[in-house]
N, CA, C and O of each residue as an XYZ file, in Angstrom:
532
protein
N      25.249     11.369      3.262
C      24.347     12.469      3.031
C      22.916     12.096      3.460
O      22.209     12.923      4.036
N      22.493     10.860      3.181
C      21.129     10.468      3.551
C      20.951     10.486      5.066
O      19.866     10.795      5.557
N      22.009     10.157      5.810
C      21.931     10.183      7.275
C      21.723     11.617      7.769
O      20.914     11.863      8.664
N      22.459     12.556      7.177
C      22.323     13.960      7.563
C      20.939     14.497      7.183
O      20.333     15.244      7.952
N      20.445     14.125      6.019
C      19.113     14.569      5.607
C      18.025     13.947      6.477
O      17.006     14.579      6.753
N      18.244     12.712      6.906
C      17.307     12.059      7.824
C      17.266     12.833      9.142
O      16.189     13.081      9.685
N      18.428     13.210      9.652
C      18.488     13.997     10.893
C      17.793     15.342     10.707
O      17.068     15.789     11.596
N      18.003     15.986      9.572
C      17.349     17.260      9.286
C      15.828     17.087      9.227
O      15.081     17.927      9.728
N      15.385     16.004      8.619
C      13.951     15.718      8.567
C      13.354     15.532      9.951
O      12.259     16.020     10.230
N      14.069     14.829     10.818
C      13.596     14.622     12.192
C      13.538     15.961     12.924
O      12.558     16.250     13.611
N      14.577     16.775     12.781
C      14.602     18.075     13.466
C      13.491     19.004     12.993
O      12.910     19.733     13.798
N      13.192     18.987     11.712
C      12.131     19.863     11.210
C      10.740     19.292     11.490
O       9.754     20.029     11.499
N      10.665     17.992     11.717
C       9.368     17.376     12.047
C       8.892     17.792     13.432
O       7.689     17.851     13.685
N       9.821     18.076     14.320
C       9.443     18.419     15.700
C       8.571     19.674     15.745
O       7.457     19.607     16.264
N       9.030     20.820     15.223
C       8.152     22.000     15.275
C       6.900     21.839     14.408
O       5.848     22.387     14.737
N       7.003     21.098     13.312
C       5.829     20.873     12.465
C       4.775     20.066     13.221
O       3.585     20.370     13.136
N       5.201     19.043     13.956
C       4.262     18.235     14.732
C       3.637     19.041     15.861
O       2.450     18.894     16.149
N       4.433     19.892     16.500
C       3.895     20.727     17.575
C       2.857     21.703     17.013
O       1.760     21.828     17.558
N       3.204     22.388     15.930
C       2.269     23.346     15.321
C       0.999     22.641     14.846
O      -0.104     23.155     15.036
N       1.146     21.486     14.241
C      -0.015     20.721     13.796
C      -0.863     20.252     14.960
O      -2.092     20.254     14.880
N      -0.211     19.851     16.041
C      -0.951     19.422     17.230
C      -1.768     20.553     17.830
O      -2.904     20.346     18.255
N      -1.192     21.746     17.865
C      -1.914     22.919     18.374
C      -3.129     23.196     17.489
O      -4.222     23.442     17.999
N      -2.946     23.157     16.170
C      -4.053     23.401     15.249
C      -5.124     22.323     15.394
O      -6.316     22.626     15.337
N      -4.713     21.067     15.582
C      -5.668     19.979     15.762
C      -6.491     20.189     17.036
O      -7.708     20.003     17.028
N      -5.832     20.572     18.119
C      -6.560     20.810     19.367
C      -7.558     21.961     19.224
O      -8.637     21.927     19.815
N      -7.195     22.979     18.438
C      -8.134     24.072     18.169
C      -9.366     23.555     17.423
O     -10.494     23.936     17.735
N      -9.142     22.694     16.444
C     -10.264     22.119     15.692
C     -11.180     21.301     16.599
O     -12.403     21.426     16.531
N     -10.589     20.473     17.440
C     -11.361     19.625     18.343
C     -12.175     20.499     19.298
O     -13.342     20.218     19.569
N     -11.539     21.567     19.807
C     -12.244     22.476     20.717
C     -13.350     23.232     19.975
O     -14.462     23.367     20.488
N     -13.048     23.721     18.778
C     -14.017     24.477     17.979
C     -15.268     23.651     17.693
O     -16.380     24.179     17.696
N     -15.084     22.370     17.449
C     -16.210     21.502     17.117
C     -16.763     20.768     18.343
O     -17.636     19.909     18.219
N     -16.250     21.115     19.518
C     -16.761     20.585     20.800
C     -16.804     19.056     20.826
O     -17.741     18.465     21.362
N     -15.801     18.433     20.255
C     -15.781     16.971     20.144
C     -15.713     16.311     21.518
O     -16.442     15.356     21.785
N     -14.841     16.815     22.389
C     -14.674     16.187     23.705
C     -15.961     16.304     24.518
O     -16.385     15.335     25.147
N     -16.581     17.478     24.509
C     -17.840     17.663     25.243
C     -18.941     16.757     24.733
O     -19.709     16.194     25.513
N     -19.015     16.620     23.416
C     -20.037     15.749     22.836
C     -19.792     14.292     23.200
O     -20.735     13.543     23.456
N     -18.521     13.892     23.223
C     -18.206     12.512     23.600
C     -18.523     12.253     25.073
O     -19.025     11.187     25.430
N     -18.222     13.242     25.925
C     -18.529     13.087     27.352
C     -20.032     13.025     27.589
O     -20.495     12.291     28.462
N     -20.794     13.791     26.816
C     -22.252     13.812     26.983
C     -22.910     12.539     26.470
O     -24.002     12.183     26.913
N     -22.263     11.858     25.552
C     -22.831     10.622     25.001
C     -22.855      9.556     26.089
O     -21.862      9.327     26.779
N     -24.005      8.911     26.227
C     -24.195      7.923     27.300
C     -23.726      6.521     26.908
O     -23.113      5.817     27.710
N     -24.010      6.137     25.706
C     -23.706      4.763     25.296
C     -22.595      4.749     24.248
O     -22.215      5.781     23.696
N     -22.103      3.570     24.002
C     -21.087      3.402     22.966
C     -21.652      3.774     21.600
O     -20.953      4.354     20.769
N     -22.905      3.440     21.374
C     -23.546      3.791     20.101
C     -23.620      5.303     19.921
O     -23.395      5.807     18.821
N     -23.935      6.032     20.994
C     -23.992      7.487     20.925
C     -22.598      8.066     20.656
O     -22.451      9.017     19.888
N     -21.590      7.489     21.288
C     -20.212      7.950     21.072
C     -19.782      7.704     19.633
O     -19.151      8.558     19.011
N     -20.121      6.547     19.116
C     -19.805      6.250     17.716
C     -20.542      7.200     16.772
O     -20.012      7.583     15.729
N     -21.752      7.573     17.140
C     -22.525      8.518     16.342
C     -21.876      9.908     16.362
O     -21.854     10.602     15.345
N     -21.353     10.304     17.517
C     -20.639     11.587     17.614
C     -19.440     11.570     16.676
O     -19.222     12.518     15.923
N     -18.667     10.497     16.723
C     -17.482     10.382     15.871
C     -17.883     10.373     14.401
O     -17.231     11.001     13.566
N     -18.954      9.660     14.097
C     -19.432      9.577     12.715
C     -19.841     10.945     12.179
O     -19.618     11.245     11.006
N     -20.436     11.771     13.031
C     -20.973     13.058     12.598
C     -20.034     14.239     12.810
O     -20.413     15.379     12.542
N     -18.826     13.991     13.281
C     -17.877     15.094     13.453
C     -17.502     15.648     12.073
O     -17.513     14.915     11.084
N     -17.177     16.918     12.012
C     -16.875     17.569     10.727
C     -15.748     16.817     10.003
O     -14.796     16.369     10.641
N     -15.852     16.678      8.678
C     -14.829     15.957      7.917
C     -13.409     16.492      8.122
O     -12.453     15.717      8.110
N     -13.261     17.808      8.308
C     -11.906     18.339      8.467
C     -11.261     17.854      9.767
O     -10.037     17.742      9.838
N     -12.064     17.566     10.794
C     -11.515     17.035     12.042
C     -11.049     15.598     11.814
O      -9.990     15.199     12.298
N     -11.840     14.830     11.079
C     -11.456     13.449     10.766
C     -10.183     13.421      9.920
O      -9.272     12.631     10.171
N     -10.137     14.296      8.915
C      -8.954     14.364      8.049
C      -7.736     14.763      8.869
O      -6.654     14.200      8.700
N      -7.914     15.737      9.757
C      -6.793     16.197     10.589
C      -6.273     15.071     11.479
O      -5.066     14.941     11.685
N      -7.192     14.256     12.007
C      -6.781     13.138     12.852
C      -5.945     12.135     12.065
O      -4.877     11.720     12.517
N      -6.426     11.751     10.899
C      -5.696     10.779     10.072
C      -4.362     11.375      9.611
O      -3.341     10.688      9.610
N      -4.373     12.656      9.219
C      -3.158     13.353      8.808
C      -2.114     13.309      9.936
O      -0.945     13.004      9.698
N      -2.545     13.612     11.146
C      -1.635     13.598     12.293
C      -1.103     12.195     12.567
O       0.089     12.010     12.816
N      -1.990     11.220     12.518
C      -1.593      9.835     12.759
C      -0.536      9.388     11.742
O       0.479      8.796     12.110
N      -0.783      9.677     10.470
C       0.165      9.288      9.422
C       1.509     10.007      9.596
O       2.567      9.399      9.440
N       1.459     11.295      9.917
C       2.703     12.032     10.130
C       3.478     11.495     11.320
O       4.707     11.443     11.287
N       2.774     11.096     12.372
C       3.459     10.526     13.532
C       4.111      9.188     13.202
O       5.194      8.884     13.703
N       3.466      8.396     12.371
C       4.057      7.123     11.929
C       5.336      7.384     11.142
O       6.355      6.730     11.363
N       5.276      8.342     10.225
C       6.453      8.677      9.412
C       7.574      9.231     10.294
O       8.740      8.877     10.120
N       7.216     10.098     11.235
C       8.227     10.668     12.130
C       8.874      9.580     12.974
O      10.092      9.573     13.153
N       8.064      8.659     13.495
C       8.617      7.557     14.294
C       9.574      6.709     13.453
O      10.632      6.303     13.935
N       9.206      6.442     12.201
C      10.090      5.680     11.317
C      11.392      6.425     11.045
O      12.462      5.818     11.012
N      11.304      7.734     10.850
C      12.505      8.532     10.596
C      13.412      8.577     11.827
O      14.634      8.489     11.708
N      12.812      8.713     12.997
C      13.600      8.720     14.233
C      14.293      7.375     14.413
O      15.480      7.319     14.736
N      13.543      6.288     14.201
C      14.135      4.962     14.355
C      15.260      4.762     13.339
O      16.325      4.250     13.687
N      15.031      5.163     12.088
C      16.074      5.033     11.069
C      17.323      5.809     11.465
O      18.437      5.295     11.365
N      17.138      7.039     11.913
C      18.289      7.866     12.296
C      19.029      7.244     13.468
O      20.253      7.115     13.437
N      18.288      6.855     14.503
C      18.912      6.294     15.703
C      19.608      4.967     15.410
O      20.728      4.740     15.869
N      18.960      4.104     14.660
C      19.530      2.771     14.416
C      20.766      2.820     13.513
O      21.615      1.931     13.582
N      20.871      3.836     12.681
C      22.019      3.959     11.785
C      23.227      4.581     12.469
O      24.343      4.485     11.959
N      23.020      5.216     13.616
C      24.111      5.959     14.256
C      25.278      5.060     14.665
O      26.404      5.543     14.777
N      25.044      3.788     14.886
C      26.126      2.888     15.272
C      26.766      2.149     14.104
O      27.753      1.438     14.287
N      26.220      2.308     12.923
C      26.742      1.608     11.749
C      27.975      2.311     11.189
O      28.175      3.511     11.380
N      28.787      1.531     10.500
C      29.965      2.107      9.851
C      29.499      3.138      8.819
O      28.695      2.826      7.941
N      30.004      4.352      8.930
C      29.652      5.479      8.053
C      28.138      5.738      8.061
O      27.586      6.266      7.096
N      27.481      5.362      9.156
C      26.036      5.551      9.301
C      25.248      4.949      8.140
O      24.210      5.476      7.741
N      25.747      3.859      7.613
C      25.098      3.254      6.444
C      23.788      2.575      6.842
O      23.667      2.050      7.949
N      22.810      2.588      5.937
C      21.525      1.959      6.238
C      21.598      0.442      6.115
O      22.385     -0.105      5.343
N      20.755     -0.215      6.898
C      20.604     -1.661      6.785
C      19.388     -1.931      5.898
O      18.701     -0.997      5.484
N      19.126     -3.184      5.610
C      17.957     -3.512      4.808
C      16.675     -3.128      5.537
O      15.671     -2.804      4.903
N      16.706     -3.165      6.872
C      15.528     -2.765      7.651
C      15.280     -1.268      7.488
O      14.133     -0.846      7.336
N      16.347     -0.453      7.517
C      16.199      0.992      7.309
C      15.613      1.289      5.931
O      14.751      2.155      5.786
N      16.081      0.574      4.941
C      15.587      0.782      3.574
C      14.118      0.370      3.483
O      13.318      1.048      2.838
N      13.768     -0.738      4.129
C      12.379     -1.199      4.131
C      11.470     -0.176      4.824
O      10.394      0.143      4.318
N      11.901      0.331      5.972
C      11.097      1.332      6.684
C      10.928      2.579      5.821
O       9.834      3.140      5.756
N      11.977      3.008      5.171
C      11.893      4.173      4.291
C      10.935      3.914      3.129
O      10.144      4.783      2.761
N      11.012      2.726      2.561
C      10.131      2.390      1.440
C       8.668      2.317      1.877
O       7.773      2.683      1.116
N       8.427      1.848      3.092
C       7.056      1.746      3.591
C       6.490      3.101      4.022
O       5.297      3.360      3.863
N       7.350      3.960      4.566
C       6.845      5.245      5.054
C       6.741      6.306      3.957
O       6.039      7.301      4.142
N       7.409      6.125      2.838
C       7.317      7.118      1.748
C       5.887      7.282      1.237
O       5.422      8.416      1.126
N       5.167      6.202      0.920
C       3.781      6.401      0.486
C       2.872      6.895      1.609
O       1.890      7.590      1.348
N       3.189      6.546      2.850
C       2.414      7.051      3.988
C       2.579      8.566      4.069
O       1.612      9.293      4.294
N       3.812      9.034      3.886
C       4.076     10.468      3.880
C       3.344     11.153      2.730
O       2.789     12.237      2.907
N       3.340     10.531      1.561
C       2.634     11.112      0.412
C       1.143     11.262      0.704
O       0.542     12.276      0.348
N       0.547     10.269      1.345
C      -0.866     10.353      1.706
C      -1.096     11.453      2.747
O      -2.082     12.185      2.669
N      -0.189     11.568      3.715
C      -0.301     12.620      4.730
C      -0.226     14.002      4.089
O      -0.957     14.911      4.483
N       0.650     14.160      3.109
C       0.767     15.432      2.388
C      -0.531     15.727      1.636
O      -1.026     16.854      1.662
N      -1.068     14.733      0.982
C      -2.329     14.897      0.257
C      -3.454     15.339      1.202
O      -4.223     16.243      0.874
N      -3.545     14.710      2.356
C      -4.571     15.075      3.329
C      -4.335     16.477      3.888
O      -5.286     17.222      4.120
N      -3.065     16.837      4.104
C      -2.755     18.189      4.563
C      -3.200     19.231      3.555
O      -3.762     20.260      3.929
N      -2.954     18.974      2.285
C      -3.410     19.884      1.239
C      -4.918     19.962      1.182
O      -5.478     21.033      0.946
N      -5.577     18.843      1.395
C      -7.045     18.819      1.394
C      -7.584     19.674      2.541
O      -8.558     20.407      2.364
N      -6.962     19.584      3.700
C      -7.411     20.394      4.833
C      -7.272     21.883      4.539
O      -8.175     22.668      4.827
N      -6.134     22.264      3.964
C      -5.891     23.684      3.693
C      -6.758     24.194      2.554
O      -7.451     25.199      2.708
N      -6.729     23.516      1.417
C      -7.384     24.026      0.222
C      -8.888     23.761      0.174
O      -9.638     24.570     -0.372
N      -9.338     22.638      0.739
C     -10.770     22.338      0.715
C     -11.510     22.866      1.940
O     -12.676     23.249      1.845
N     -10.829     22.888      3.101
C     -11.503     23.248      4.339
C     -10.955     24.522      4.991
O     -11.517     24.991      5.980
N      -9.873     25.086      4.457
C      -9.335     26.333      4.997
C      -8.707     26.209      6.372
O      -8.606     27.204      7.090
N      -8.284     25.018      6.754
C      -7.657     24.829      8.063
C      -6.323     25.583      8.074
O      -5.502     25.430      7.170
N      -6.126     26.387      9.098
C      -4.892     27.151      9.224
C      -4.841     28.394      8.358
O      -3.795     29.036      8.257
N      -5.958     28.744      7.729
C      -6.010     29.896      6.836
C      -7.057     30.862      7.373
O      -8.159     30.454      7.741
N      -6.710     32.134      7.415
C      -7.666     33.161      7.838
C      -8.017     34.003      6.632
O      -7.245     34.882      6.247
N      -9.165     33.753      6.028
C      -9.581     34.477      4.833
C     -10.019     35.892      5.191
O     -10.660     36.117      6.217
N      -9.668     36.830      4.337
C     -10.147     38.196      4.482
C      -9.589     38.953      5.667
O     -10.170     39.950      6.094
N      -8.471     38.496      6.204
C      -7.923     39.148      7.384
C      -6.527     39.702      7.142
O      -5.821     40.015      8.101
N      -6.115     39.829      5.899
C      -4.794     40.359      5.633
C      -4.714     41.764      6.189
O      -5.577     42.600      5.926
N      -3.664     42.017      6.965
C      -3.445     43.334      7.531
C      -4.257     43.587      8.792
O      -4.130     44.654      9.394
N      -5.061     42.666      9.196
C      -5.880     42.851     10.385
C      -5.156     42.310     11.617
O      -4.474     41.288     11.542
N      -5.302     42.979     12.714
C      -4.696     42.499     13.953
C      -5.734     41.866     14.861
O      -5.438     41.510     16.001
N      -6.944     41.729     14.357
C      -8.033     41.153     15.124
C      -7.727     39.690     15.474
O      -7.310     38.912     14.615
N      -7.934     39.337     16.716
C      -7.708     37.956     17.176
C      -8.919     37.102     16.851
O     -10.042     37.600     16.779
N      -8.679     35.802     16.655
C      -9.797     34.873     16.402
C     -10.558     34.614     17.664
O     -11.531     33.860     17.655
């Protein structure tokens, strides 16, 4: 059952990662991060741009990074178990699962922070409206 649930987790992570990536690119574009980095002349100026970028962009970056780590671990666990008798996990699979569980919890916490504290992915006051952003 854990092998099947692992496969289901990997399959559902794909559209979630794509949707999150699209939202992240919108945030980066909205805050003109790439343009500001290109305009920065020195490494110090570039670091200053990164330092001063909106907190929700920083949170989104870390959230994405953590989710990608968890997804990579889940893919590796699923793939590596496929050759085992009854798809049973090895100690390495269990270790990866144990290490990625708290990473996933932190990613979930950051995702909630983006939505509830910063309104990422939420359009306030637009219920029933067909107006485009």
